[in-house]
Chimera marker file (.cmm) of the C-alpha trace (Angstrom):
<marker_set name="trace">
<marker id="1" x="130.162" y="78.049" z="143.121" r="1" g="1" b="0" radius="0.5"/>
<marker id="2" x="131.563" y="74.803" z="141.786" r="1" g="1" b="0" radius="0.5"/>
<marker id="3" x="130.909" y="75.889" z="138.217" r="1" g="1" b="0" radius="0.5"/>
<marker id="4" x="132.631" y="79.237" z="138.762" r="1" g="1" b="0" radius="0.5"/>
<marker id="5" x="135.567" y="77.633" z="140.556" r="1" g="1" b="0" radius="0.5"/>
<marker id="6" x="136.141" y="75.193" z="137.701" r="1" g="1" b="0" radius="0.5"/>
<marker id="7" x="136.034" y="78.032" z="135.185" r="1" g="1" b="0" radius="0.5"/>
<marker id="8" x="138.407" y="80.287" z="137.120" r="1" g="1" b="0" radius="0.5"/>
<marker id="9" x="140.983" y="77.603" z="137.917" r="1" g="1" b="0" radius="0.5"/>
<marker id="10" x="140.700" y="75.979" z="134.472" r="1" g="1" b="0" radius="0.5"/>
<marker id="11" x="140.910" y="72.602" z="136.201" r="1" g="1" b="0" radius="0.5"/>
<marker id="12" x="139.328" y="69.935" z="133.982" r="1" g="1" b="0" radius="0.5"/>
<marker id="13" x="136.050" y="68.888" z="135.532" r="1" g="1" b="0" radius="0.5"/>
<marker id="14" x="133.040" y="66.924" z="134.334" r="1" g="1" b="0" radius="0.5"/>
<marker id="15" x="130.039" y="67.928" z="136.449" r="1" g="1" b="0" radius="0.5"/>
<marker id="16" x="128.031" y="64.915" z="135.282" r="1" g="1" b="0" radius="0.5"/>
<marker id="17" x="130.117" y="62.923" z="137.760" r="1" g="1" b="0" radius="0.5"/>
<marker id="18" x="128.206" y="64.620" z="140.576" r="1" g="1" b="0" radius="0.5"/>
<marker id="19" x="124.966" y="62.812" z="139.784" r="1" g="1" b="0" radius="0.5"/>
<marker id="20" x="126.177" y="59.981" z="137.552" r="1" g="1" b="0" radius="0.5"/>
<marker id="21" x="128.841" y="57.870" z="139.205" r="1" g="1" b="0" radius="0.5"/>
<marker id="22" x="129.656" y="56.140" z="135.911" r="1" g="1" b="0" radius="0.5"/>
<marker id="23" x="131.173" y="59.470" z="134.768" r="1" g="1" b="0" radius="0.5"/>
<marker id="24" x="134.683" y="60.348" z="135.960" r="1" g="1" b="0" radius="0.5"/>
<marker id="25" x="134.541" y="63.856" z="137.475" r="1" g="1" b="0" radius="0.5"/>
<marker id="26" x="138.146" y="64.351" z="136.262" r="1" g="1" b="0" radius="0.5"/>
<marker id="27" x="139.345" y="65.915" z="139.505" r="1" g="1" b="0" radius="0.5"/>
<marker id="28" x="142.007" y="64.230" z="141.624" r="1" g="1" b="0" radius="0.5"/>
<marker id="29" x="140.395" y="61.934" z="144.186" r="1" g="1" b="0" radius="0.5"/>
<marker id="30" x="136.987" y="63.052" z="142.890" r="1" g="1" b="0" radius="0.5"/>
<marker id="31" x="135.353" y="59.685" z="143.497" r="1" g="1" b="0" radius="0.5"/>
<marker id="32" x="136.541" y="59.588" z="147.090" r="1" g="1" b="0" radius="0.5"/>
<marker id="33" x="135.261" y="63.124" z="147.657" r="1" g="1" b="0" radius="0.5"/>
<marker id="34" x="131.872" y="62.328" z="146.118" r="1" g="1" b="0" radius="0.5"/>
<marker id="35" x="131.618" y="59.217" z="148.298" r="1" g="1" b="0" radius="0.5"/>
<marker id="36" x="132.395" y="61.387" z="151.326" r="1" g="1" b="0" radius="0.5"/>
<marker id="37" x="129.656" y="63.881" z="150.450" r="1" g="1" b="0" radius="0.5"/>
<marker id="38" x="127.148" y="61.059" z="150.005" r="1" g="1" b="0" radius="0.5"/>
<marker id="39" x="128.174" y="59.457" z="153.299" r="1" g="1" b="0" radius="0.5"/>
<marker id="40" x="127.988" y="62.701" z="155.266" r="1" g="1" b="0" radius="0.5"/>
<marker id="41" x="124.565" y="63.587" z="153.878" r="1" g="1" b="0" radius="0.5"/>
<marker id="42" x="123.175" y="60.056" z="154.241" r="1" g="1" b="0" radius="0.5"/>
<marker id="43" x="123.368" y="60.120" z="158.020" r="1" g="1" b="0" radius="0.5"/>
<marker id="44" x="124.585" y="56.511" z="158.095" r="1" g="1" b="0" radius="0.5"/>
<marker id="45" x="127.444" y="56.337" z="160.583" r="1" g="1" b="0" radius="0.5"/>
<marker id="46" x="129.207" y="53.236" z="159.187" r="1" g="1" b="0" radius="0.5"/>
<marker id="47" x="129.358" y="54.869" z="155.747" r="1" g="1" b="0" radius="0.5"/>
<marker id="48" x="130.609" y="58.098" z="157.304" r="1" g="1" b="0" radius="0.5"/>
<marker id="49" x="133.393" y="56.318" z="159.159" r="1" g="1" b="0" radius="0.5"/>
<marker id="50" x="134.520" y="54.364" z="156.105" r="1" g="1" b="0" radius="0.5"/>
<marker id="51" x="134.436" y="57.396" z="153.853" r="1" g="1" b="0" radius="0.5"/>
<marker id="52" x="136.113" y="59.661" z="156.405" r="1" g="1" b="0" radius="0.5"/>
<marker id="53" x="138.953" y="57.135" z="156.724" r="1" g="1" b="0" radius="0.5"/>
<marker id="54" x="139.338" y="56.994" z="152.929" r="1" g="1" b="0" radius="0.5"/>
<marker id="55" x="139.568" y="60.789" z="152.678" r="1" g="1" b="0" radius="0.5"/>
<marker id="56" x="142.059" y="60.879" z="155.540" r="1" g="1" b="0" radius="0.5"/>
<marker id="57" x="144.199" y="58.172" z="153.893" r="1" g="1" b="0" radius="0.5"/>
<marker id="58" x="144.115" y="59.765" z="150.436" r="1" g="1" b="0" radius="0.5"/>
<marker id="59" x="144.102" y="63.498" z="151.225" r="1" g="1" b="0" radius="0.5"/>
<marker id="60" x="145.509" y="63.713" z="154.744" r="1" g="1" b="0" radius="0.5"/>
<marker id="61" x="144.171" y="65.634" z="157.721" r="1" g="1" b="0" radius="0.5"/>
<marker id="62" x="144.121" y="68.992" z="155.929" r="1" g="1" b="0" radius="0.5"/>
<marker id="63" x="142.186" y="67.496" z="153.014" r="1" g="1" b="0" radius="0.5"/>
<marker id="64" x="139.666" y="65.949" z="155.395" r="1" g="1" b="0" radius="0.5"/>
<marker id="65" x="139.143" y="69.261" z="157.183" r="1" g="1" b="0" radius="0.5"/>
<marker id="66" x="138.845" y="71.160" z="153.888" r="1" g="1" b="0" radius="0.5"/>
<marker id="67" x="136.362" y="68.662" z="152.431" r="1" g="1" b="0" radius="0.5"/>
<marker id="68" x="134.318" y="68.718" z="155.641" r="1" g="1" b="0" radius="0.5"/>
<marker id="69" x="134.267" y="72.512" z="155.626" r="1" g="1" b="0" radius="0.5"/>
<marker id="70" x="133.069" y="72.657" z="152.022" r="1" g="1" b="0" radius="0.5"/>
<marker id="71" x="130.276" y="70.157" z="152.728" r="1" g="1" b="0" radius="0.5"/>
<marker id="72" x="129.238" y="72.076" z="155.844" r="1" g="1" b="0" radius="0.5"/>
<marker id="73" x="129.241" y="75.415" z="154.012" r="1" g="1" b="0" radius="0.5"/>
<marker id="74" x="127.084" y="74.172" z="151.138" r="1" g="1" b="0" radius="0.5"/>
<marker id="75" x="124.688" y="72.468" z="153.541" r="1" g="1" b="0" radius="0.5"/>
<marker id="76" x="124.419" y="75.671" z="155.608" r="1" g="1" b="0" radius="0.5"/>
<marker id="77" x="123.754" y="77.849" z="152.555" r="1" g="1" b="0" radius="0.5"/>
<marker id="78" x="121.068" y="75.476" z="151.267" r="1" g="1" b="0" radius="0.5"/>
<marker id="79" x="119.319" y="75.267" z="154.632" r="1" g="1" b="0" radius="0.5"/>
<marker id="80" x="119.259" y="79.042" z="155.037" r="1" g="1" b="0" radius="0.5"/>
<marker id="81" x="117.937" y="79.533" z="151.508" r="1" g="1" b="0" radius="0.5"/>
<marker id="82" x="115.275" y="76.853" z="151.977" r="1" g="1" b="0" radius="0.5"/>
<marker id="83" x="114.225" y="78.069" z="155.429" r="1" g="1" b="0" radius="0.5"/>
<marker id="84" x="113.856" y="81.674" z="154.336" r="1" g="1" b="0" radius="0.5"/>
<marker id="85" x="112.237" y="80.885" z="150.994" r="1" g="1" b="0" radius="0.5"/>
<marker id="86" x="114.896" y="82.625" z="148.927" r="1" g="1" b="0" radius="0.5"/>
<marker id="87" x="114.009" y="82.070" z="145.270" r="1" g="1" b="0" radius="0.5"/>
<marker id="88" x="116.636" y="81.367" z="142.651" r="1" g="1" b="0" radius="0.5"/>
<marker id="89" x="117.070" y="84.545" z="140.631" r="1" g="1" b="0" radius="0.5"/>
<marker id="90" x="116.494" y="84.684" z="136.886" r="1" g="1" b="0" radius="0.5"/>
<marker id="91" x="120.123" y="85.669" z="136.286" r="1" g="1" b="0" radius="0.5"/>
<marker id="92" x="121.310" y="82.615" z="138.187" r="1" g="1" b="0" radius="0.5"/>
<marker id="93" x="118.899" y="80.411" z="136.271" r="1" g="1" b="0" radius="0.5"/>
<marker id="94" x="120.289" y="81.706" z="132.974" r="1" g="1" b="0" radius="0.5"/>
<marker id="95" x="123.952" y="81.386" z="134.015" r="1" g="1" b="0" radius="0.5"/>
<marker id="96" x="123.504" y="77.856" z="135.326" r="1" g="1" b="0" radius="0.5"/>
<marker id="97" x="121.144" y="76.427" z="132.680" r="1" g="1" b="0" radius="0.5"/>
<marker id="98" x="123.828" y="74.447" z="130.845" r="1" g="1" b="0" radius="0.5"/>
<marker id="99" x="125.265" y="72.946" z="134.032" r="1" g="1" b="0" radius="0.5"/>
<marker id="100" x="121.863" y="72.151" z="135.512" r="1" g="1" b="0" radius="0.5"/>
<marker id="101" x="120.962" y="70.269" z="132.346" r="1" g="1" b="0" radius="0.5"/>
<marker id="102" x="124.329" y="68.520" z="132.184" r="1" g="1" b="0" radius="0.5"/>
<marker id="103" x="124.106" y="67.380" z="135.802" r="1" g="1" b="0" radius="0.5"/>
<marker id="104" x="120.372" y="66.693" z="135.676" r="1" g="1" b="0" radius="0.5"/>
<marker id="105" x="119.509" y="68.546" z="138.855" r="1" g="1" b="0" radius="0.5"/>
<marker id="106" x="116.423" y="70.315" z="137.576" r="1" g="1" b="0" radius="0.5"/>
<marker id="107" x="114.531" y="67.096" z="138.165" r="1" g="1" b="0" radius="0.5"/>
<marker id="108" x="114.935" y="67.753" z="141.911" r="1" g="1" b="0" radius="0.5"/>
<marker id="109" x="113.573" y="71.289" z="141.852" r="1" g="1" b="0" radius="0.5"/>
<marker id="110" x="110.357" y="72.942" z="140.780" r="1" g="1" b="0" radius="0.5"/>
<marker id="111" x="111.712" y="75.988" z="138.949" r="1" g="1" b="0" radius="0.5"/>
<link id1="1" id2="2" r="1" g="1" b="0" radius="0.2"/>
<link id1="2" id2="3" r="1" g="1" b="0" radius="0.2"/>
<link id1="3" id2="4" r="1" g="1" b="0" radius="0.2"/>
<link id1="4" id2="5" r="1" g="1" b="0" radius="0.2"/>
<link id1="5" id2="6" r="1" g="1" b="0" radius="0.2"/>
<link id1="6" id2="7" r="1" g="1" b="0" radius="0.2"/>
<link id1="7" id2="8" r="1" g="1" b="0" radius="0.2"/>
<link id1="8" id2="9" r="1" g="1" b="0" radius="0.2"/>
<link id1="9" id2="10" r="1" g="1" b="0" radius="0.2"/>
<link id1="10" id2="11" r="1" g="1" b="0" radius="0.2"/>
<link id1="11" id2="12" r="1" g="1" b="0" radius="0.2"/>
<link id1="12" id2="13" r="1" g="1" b="0" radius="0.2"/>
<link id1="13" id2="14" r="1" g="1" b="0" radius="0.2"/>
<link id1="14" id2="15" r="1" g="1" b="0" radius="0.2"/>
<link id1="15" id2="16" r="1" g="1" b="0" radius="0.2"/>
<link id1="16" id2="17" r="1" g="1" b="0" radius="0.2"/>
<link id1="17" id2="18" r="1" g="1" b="0" radius="0.2"/>
<link id1="18" id2="19" r="1" g="1" b="0" radius="0.2"/>
<link id1="19" id2="20" r="1" g="1" b="0" radius="0.2"/>
<link id1="20" id2="21" r="1" g="1" b="0" radius="0.2"/>
<link id1="21" id2="22" r="1" g="1" b="0" radius="0.2"/>
<link id1="22" id2="23" r="1" g="1" b="0" radius="0.2"/>
<link id1="23" id2="24" r="1" g="1" b="0" radius="0.2"/>
<link id1="24" id2="25" r="1" g="1" b="0" radius="0.2"/>
<link id1="25" id2="26" r="1" g="1" b="0" radius="0.2"/>
<link id1="26" id2="27" r="1" g="1" b="0" radius="0.2"/>
<link id1="27" id2="28" r="1" g="1" b="0" radius="0.2"/>
<link id1="28" id2="29" r="1" g="1" b="0" radius="0.2"/>
<link id1="29" id2="30" r="1" g="1" b="0" radius="0.2"/>
<link id1="30" id2="31" r="1" g="1" b="0" radius="0.2"/>
<link id1="31" id2="32" r="1" g="1" b="0" radius="0.2"/>
<link id1="32" id2="33" r="1" g="1" b="0" radius="0.2"/>
<link id1="33" id2="34" r="1" g="1" b="0" radius="0.2"/>
<link id1="34" id2="35" r="1" g="1" b="0" radius="0.2"/>
<link id1="35" id2="36" r="1" g="1" b="0" radius="0.2"/>
<link id1="36" id2="37" r="1" g="1" b="0" radius="0.2"/>
<link id1="37" id2="38" r="1" g="1" b="0" radius="0.2"/>
<link id1="38" id2="39" r="1" g="1" b="0" radius="0.2"/>
<link id1="39" id2="40" r="1" g="1" b="0" radius="0.2"/>
<link id1="40" id2="41" r="1" g="1" b="0" radius="0.2"/>
<link id1="41" id2="42" r="1" g="1" b="0" radius="0.2"/>
<link id1="42" id2="43" r="1" g="1" b="0" radius="0.2"/>
<link id1="43" id2="44" r="1" g="1" b="0" radius="0.2"/>
<link id1="44" id2="45" r="1" g="1" b="0" radius="0.2"/>
<link id1="45" id2="46" r="1" g="1" b="0" radius="0.2"/>
<link id1="46" id2="47" r="1" g="1" b="0" radius="0.2"/>
<link id1="47" id2="48" r="1" g="1" b="0" radius="0.2"/>
<link id1="48" id2="49" r="1" g="1" b="0" radius="0.2"/>
<link id1="49" id2="50" r="1" g="1" b="0" radius="0.2"/>
<link id1="50" id2="51" r="1" g="1" b="0" radius="0.2"/>
<link id1="51" id2="52" r="1" g="1" b="0" radius="0.2"/>
<link id1="52" id2="53" r="1" g="1" b="0" radius="0.2"/>
<link id1="53" id2="54" r="1" g="1" b="0" radius="0.2"/>
<link id1="54" id2="55" r="1" g="1" b="0" radius="0.2"/>
<link id1="55" id2="56" r="1" g="1" b="0" radius="0.2"/>
<link id1="56" id2="57" r="1" g="1" b="0" radius="0.2"/>
<link id1="57" id2="58" r="1" g="1" b="0" radius="0.2"/>
<link id1="58" id2="59" r="1" g="1" b="0" radius="0.2"/>
<link id1="59" id2="60" r="1" g="1" b="0" radius="0.2"/>
<link id1="60" id2="61" r="1" g="1" b="0" radius="0.2"/>
<link id1="61" id2="62" r="1" g="1" b="0" radius="0.2"/>
<link id1="62" id2="63" r="1" g="1" b="0" radius="0.2"/>
<link id1="63" id2="64" r="1" g="1" b="0" radius="0.2"/>
<link id1="64" id2="65" r="1" g="1" b="0" radius="0.2"/>
<link id1="65" id2="66" r="1" g="1" b="0" radius="0.2"/>
<link id1="66" id2="67" r="1" g="1" b="0" radius="0.2"/>
<link id1="67" id2="68" r="1" g="1" b="0" radius="0.2"/>
<link id1="68" id2="69" r="1" g="1" b="0" radius="0.2"/>
<link id1="69" id2="70" r="1" g="1" b="0" radius="0.2"/>
<link id1="70" id2="71" r="1" g="1" b="0" radius="0.2"/>
<link id1="71" id2="72" r="1" g="1" b="0" radius="0.2"/>
<link id1="72" id2="73" r="1" g="1" b="0" radius="0.2"/>
<link id1="73" id2="74" r="1" g="1" b="0" radius="0.2"/>
<link id1="74" id2="75" r="1" g="1" b="0" radius="0.2"/>
<link id1="75" id2="76" r="1" g="1" b="0" radius="0.2"/>
<link id1="76" id2="77" r="1" g="1" b="0" radius="0.2"/>
<link id1="77" id2="78" r="1" g="1" b="0" radius="0.2"/>
<link id1="78" id2="79" r="1" g="1" b="0" radius="0.2"/>
<link id1="79" id2="80" r="1" g="1" b="0" radius="0.2"/>
<link id1="80" id2="81" r="1" g="1" b="0" radius="0.2"/>
<link id1="81" id2="82" r="1" g="1" b="0" radius="0.2"/>
<link id1="82" id2="83" r="1" g="1" b="0" radius="0.2"/>
<link id1="83" id2="84" r="1" g="1" b="0" radius="0.2"/>
<link id1="84" id2="85" r="1" g="1" b="0" radius="0.2"/>
<link id1="85" id2="86" r="1" g="1" b="0" radius="0.2"/>
<link id1="86" id2="87" r="1" g="1" b="0" radius="0.2"/>
<link id1="87" id2="88" r="1" g="1" b="0" radius="0.2"/>
<link id1="88" id2="89" r="1" g="1" b="0" radius="0.2"/>
<link id1="89" id2="90" r="1" g="1" b="0" radius="0.2"/>
<link id1="90" id2="91" r="1" g="1" b="0" radius="0.2"/>
<link id1="91" id2="92" r="1" g="1" b="0" radius="0.2"/>
<link id1="92" id2="93" r="1" g="1" b="0" radius="0.2"/>
<link id1="93" id2="94" r="1" g="1" b="0" radius="0.2"/>
<link id1="94" id2="95" r="1" g="1" b="0" radius="0.2"/>
<link id1="95" id2="96" r="1" g="1" b="0" radius="0.2"/>
<link id1="96" id2="97" r="1" g="1" b="0" radius="0.2"/>
<link id1="97" id2="98" r="1" g="1" b="0" radius="0.2"/>
<link id1="98" id2="99" r="1" g="1" b="0" radius="0.2"/>
<link id1="99" id2="100" r="1" g="1" b="0" radius="0.2"/>
<link id1="100" id2="101" r="1" g="1" b="0" radius="0.2"/>
<link id1="101" id2="102" r="1" g="1" b="0" radius="0.2"/>
<link id1="102" id2="103" r="1" g="1" b="0" radius="0.2"/>
<link id1="103" id2="104" r="1" g="1" b="0" radius="0.2"/>
<link id1="104" id2="105" r="1" g="1" b="0" radius="0.2"/>
<link id1="105" id2="106" r="1" g="1" b="0" radius="0.2"/>
<link id1="106" id2="107" r="1" g="1" b="0" radius="0.2"/>
<link id1="107" id2="108" r="1" g="1" b="0" radius="0.2"/>
<link id1="108" id2="109" r="1" g="1" b="0" radius="0.2"/>
<link id1="109" id2="110" r="1" g="1" b="0" radius="0.2"/>
<link id1="110" id2="111" r="1" g="1" b="0" radius="0.2"/>
</marker_set>
């Protein structure tokens, strides 16, 4: 979804920033958003509070709600797919090959 969104909106984006923090993701407030994702998924409350405050300060209440909703949606989709054993289709594997390599996420999956 992120790949398709970047293509449709033509917003400059470097997906390597997702897994390599030394790479600028090129999206406004991208570092703050990535920190927020990491904090939410880590389960560490102090990190969550700090990151939530940073998003609120930089993006406002609407930005915080939007970012939280996106994180929740992706987490929900992944949990459903994992719980039901939905395999990644061959078409998806072909369409996402370049991005998966660029981001380095294949190392986390047994495709």
